[in-house]
C-alpha positions, -999 to 999 in steps of 0.1 A, spaced: 0 0 0 29 23 7 37 25 -31 1 29 -41 -3 63 -57 -41 62 -54 -67 62 -25 -56 95 -12 -91 109 -6 -89 107 32 -58 129 36 -63 150 4 -93 173 1 -113 178 -30 -101 208 -50 -112 223 -84 -91 246 -105 -92 282 -91 -119 304 -105 -110 339 -116 -127 365 -93 -163 373 -104 -156 410 -109 -126 400 -133 -144 374 -152 -176 393 -157 -159 417 -180 -147 392 -206 -158 359 -223 -127 339 -214 -132 307 -195 -138 313 -158 -115 287 -144 -78 283 -147 -64 249 -156 -47 226 -131 -10 227 -130 6 192 -133 13 187 -95 -25 196 -87 -38 173 -115 -18 144 -102 -28 152 -67 -66 153 -75 -64 121 -96 -48 104 -68 -79 108 -47 -96 81 -68 -106 50 -47 -102 27 -78 -134 10 -67 -143 -24 -81 -176 -12 -97 -168 23 -112 -200 42 -111 -182 71 -127 -177 51 -158 -212 34 -158 -229 68 -154 -208 84 -182 -227 80 -214 -194 73 -233 -185 48 -206 -150 65 -204 -122 44 -187 -121 71 -160 -104 51 -131 -77 40 -155 -67 73 -167 -70 89 -133 -44 63 -121 -21 71 -152 -24 107 -144 -15 102 -107 15 83 -118 26 111 -141 19 91 -173 0 118 -189 5 108 -225 -9 73 -217 -37 88 -198 -46 110 -229 -44 81 -252 -68 61 -230 -92 91 -227 -91 96 -264 -102 58 -271 -138 64 -261 -143 101 -267 -137 123 -298 -138 155 -277 -126 148 -242 -114 184 -236 -147 197 -246 -166 172 -224 -142 181 -196 -154 217 -199 -191 215 -205 -204 182 -192 -226 185 -161 -202 162 -142 -222 169 -110 -252 149 -125 -230 122 -142 -196 109 -133 -188 132 -103 -222 129 -91 -220 91 -89 -183 89 -76 -181 65 -46 -162 88 -24 -188 115 -30 -213 90 -14 -188 85 15 -188 123 22 -152 130 10 -162 149 -21 -160 135 -56 -128 133 -76 -127 164 -99 -129 142 -130 -139 169 -155 -111 192 -145 -85 163 -149 -101 153 -182 -97 189 -195 -61 190 -181 -51 157 -199 -62 167 -233 -51 203 -232 -17 191 -223 -19 167 -252 -26 195 -276 3 216 -261 28 188 -263 19 177 -298 4 143 -287 -28 148 -306 -21 130 -338 -34 142 -372 -65 123 -385 -52 96 -408 -78 83 -433 -80 46 -438 -75 29 -472 -101 43 -496 -132 21 -497 -147 38 -528 -178 50 -511 -190 83 -498 -211 95 -468 -230 128 -464 -234 141 -429 -261 168 -424 -252 187 -393 -217 197 -379 -224 195 -342 -210 168 -318 -229 139 -333 -220 147 -369 -184 155 -362 -179 123 -343 -194 101 -371 -175 120 -397 -142 113 -379 -148 77 -373 -160 70 -409 -131 90 -423 -107 68 -403 -124 37 -417 -116 50 -453 -149 66 -465 -150 99 -483 -169 122 -460 -188 153 -467 -203 175 -439 -232 199 -447 -241 226 -422 -262 258 -423 -238 278 -404 -207 296 -417 -186 277 -392 -187 240 -381 -195 230 -345 -232 235 -342 -241 247 -307 -206 242 -295 -196 271 -317 -227 294 -317 -247 283 -287 -223 279 -258 -206 311 -247 -169 314 -247 -167 316 -208 -177 280 -207 -160 268 -240 -135 291 -256 -139 289 -293 -103 280 -304 -109 248 -284 -137 239 -309 -120 253 -340 -88 232 -335 -110 201 -335 -128 212 -367 -94 220 -383 -81 185 -375 -110 170 -393 -105 192 -423 -68 185 -424 -79 148 -424 -97 152 -456 -132 156 -445 -149 181 -469 -171 207 -451 -199 225 -470 -206 254 -447 -235 278 -452 -253 250 -469 -289 244 -462 -305 211 -471 -339 220 -488 -323 252 -502 -291 243 -517 -300 207 -523 -328 184 -514 -323 152 -493 -330 131 -522 -304 149 -542 -278 142 -514 -289 106 -514 -281 103 -551 -247 118 -545 -237 96 -515 -239 60 -505 -253 68 -471 -266 99 -452 -265 108 -415 -290 134 -403 -274 150 -372 -290 185 -373 -298 188 -336 -329 206 -325 -332 244 -331 -368 254 -329 -373 274 -298 -402 267 -275 -423 298 -271 -445 314 -244 -482 320 -249 -489 353 -231 -502 387 -241 -474 410 -256 -449 381 -262 -444 397 -297 -433 430 -285 -400 444 -297 -373 435 -271 -387 401 -264 -362 378 -281 -352 342 -284 -323 328 -264 -304 313 -295 -307 345 -314 -291 362 -285 -263 337 -280 -255 334 -316 -252 371 -321 -227 372 -290 -207 343 -303 -205 357 -338 -192 391 -323 -166 371 -303 -153 358 -337 -150 393 -349 -180 392 -373 -201 422 -379 -233 417 -359 -261 443 -371 -282 432 -341 -255 443 -318 -249 476 -336 -286 485 -334 -288 472 -298 -317 448 -304 -297 417 -293 -273 434 -269 -277 438 -232 -256 468 -226 -273 493 -202 -305 474 -201 -325 457 -174 -326 421 -186 -351 393 -176 -343 358 -188 -371 332 -186 -361 295 -181 -341 273 -157 -319 252 -179 -283 256 -191 -293 279 -220 -309 302 -195 -276 302 -175 -256 309 -206 -280 340 -213 -279 356 -179 -242 353 -176 -237 367 -212 -260 396 -203 -238 404 -173 -207 405 -196 -224 427 -221 -230 454 -194 -266 449 -184 -276 471 -155 -295 443 -139 -301 407 -147 -329 386 -133 -339 349 -141 -374 338 -137 -380 301 -131 -413 285 -123 -400 259 -99 -375 262 -70 -338 258 -70 -338 222 -61 -360 213 -92 -340 233 -116 -329 213 -147 -297 234 -152 -264 228 -135 -262 239 -99 -226 249 -106 -238 273 -132 -264 288 -109 -237 294 -84 -214 310 -109 -243 333 -121 -251 343 -86 -213 351 -80 -215 374 -111 -246 393 -98 -276 375 -113 -307 376 -93 -329 345 -93 -367 349 -89 -377 313 -80 -413 299 -83 -423 327 -107 -437 326 -142 -446 352 -168 -483 359 -176 -478 390 -199 -453 414 -213 -459 450 -208 -452 478 -233 -463 485 -269 -436 500 -290 -412 481 -270 -411 458 -239 -410 477 -206 -417 449 -181 -429 414 -174 -460 407 -154 -454 377 -132 -474 353 -110 -459 334 -81 -461 296 -84 -463 268 -60 -454 232 -64 -483 208 -66 -484 170 -72 -456 154 -92 -460 153 -130 -452 124 -155 -415 131 -151 -417 127 -113 -411 164 -106 -437 184 -87 -458 204 -112 -460 242 -107 -493 258 -102 -501 295 -103 -506 310 -68 -538 332 -72 -535 368 -63 -498 369 -62 -491 389 -93 -463 415 -96 -443 433 -123 -406 434 -131 -391 462 -152 -373 450 -184 -357 465 -214 -348 430 -229 -366 398 -222 -348 366 -233 -369 335 -237 -349 304 -228 -374 276 -226 -355 249 -246 -357 236 -281 -379 213 -302 -372 197 -336 -378 216 -368 -401 201 -395 -374 183 -413 -396 165 -438 -410 199 -450 -374 216 -448 -356 188 -466 -384 182 -492 -386 146 -480 -422 136 -473 -411 100 -467 -390 110 -437 -410 97 -408 -412 115 -375 -426 108 -340 -454 128 -324 -427 150 -308 -412 158 -342 -380 139 -337 -369 115 -365 -383 80 -362 -355 53 -363 -351 16 -361 -332 16 -329 -315 -17 -338 -299 0 -369 -304 38 -362 -319 41 -397 -348 63 -405 -378 53 -426 -356 61 -457 -331 34 -469 -295 44 -462 -305 75 -443 -295 74 -406 -301 98 -377 -283 105 -345 -282 130 -317 -308 155 -305 -329 151 -337 -335 115 -325 -335 118 -287 -347 155 -283 -327 181 -267 -299 166 -246 -263 168 -236 -233 171 -258 -218 138 -243 -250 119 -255 -247 134 -290 -210 121 -291 -223 87 -279 -250 86 -306 -223 96 -332 -201 68 -321 -229 43 -321 -243 51 -355 -209 47 -371 -210 10 -365 -244 7 -381 -235 29 -412 -203 10 -416 -222 -24 -416 -247 -10 -440 -222 3 -464 -202 -30 -464 -234 -49 -473 -241 -23 -500 -206 -26 -515 -208 -65 -513 -241 -64 -531 -227 -42 -558 -198 -64 -563 -221 -94 -567 -242 -76 -593 -210 -69 -613 -199 -105 -611 -234 -117 -622 -233 -93 -651 
């Protein structure tokens, strides 16, 4: 036991990388936490108990080999730790930054249950791969021997990029089509830089481009080509568009100027961060500077909006959520970060009207109370009669989540079957849609979810597409022999 570098959780306390002071970080869009130094990463990794049943791995959608690369890190074998981490994830440094570890790996850490505080898995994961990039250990994407077949991937988010990488390594020609002018999906335009700096995403994308994956950016399926035209061009198609249709509020005045969608607000901010000209910033319609901001919602998107508004110079930022703190779907760490930066949370409150005619001037709100549990098991919020009040607002941001767009209509593909929720219907044994050779993965199948689940889906669908393409090639070869 004396030589064992692990099991140090009794004598070594839990520690996360130091956060920059709230006053400093609220003025920029840089990530709020500094990275571990080597000694600290080794120290924190050594707290792992190396338990026989690693709940951290089983509760990770990717089933990352977490105890193994924690041990390698504690032993100072960082390159091996990176290589093991990279075996199961195409974006470990991104997951290390934005995964809700408190609900996944760290939330299920055995020493968390014992009261010693979880191993800081996400921070170690981020440190390992950031070090790999700095040291040149991240190898170029090397395509496999050409197989003579091509694949079209619609959507350049985490699911699409994961599948594109694996299929390119297998030897397929891969084309990625995305509506935006930069790849990455919500990693690029949805998540703010203070959680995920954009050079972290862009270096991943560039690695794929350097590996021969062809990106068609600013390409809209349905406008620039129909789904059927892409099917004719490629041997198989993956739809990994994610879900982008914002949920709305039914309330008087919701259409007033100054009541905006969360994704519009965040996309404008991220484009400005890239140095793009953003007219909606120049005219102030999607900028919070000098404004009283109210954000409606309780998920991670709402947290991104309130913290972006702070950085843009809002005079006040309030977040309305219809349940209490304990029932909030977003990360509790994000709530804490927002509170440190000056955001006020108005719990158990919901909007019933938006005030103002030429421009929004306020939100009329009712207090809520928690009733009986709903179908999800969470207590359903109910209005508390006679509790109405108003909040002043110059900018109201609706952050209520996302639903699928009407892809059959958008893609000109009436045969593309959808569920009653609008997600794509797939055969879960093959991940194929109702159209032969057209597969789907990520949020467009499961609904709005986590980046790590999109990566998992992208990894899983790769096997099904590879199997389909091999069978297709074998059948074509048989036809040629018969002829």
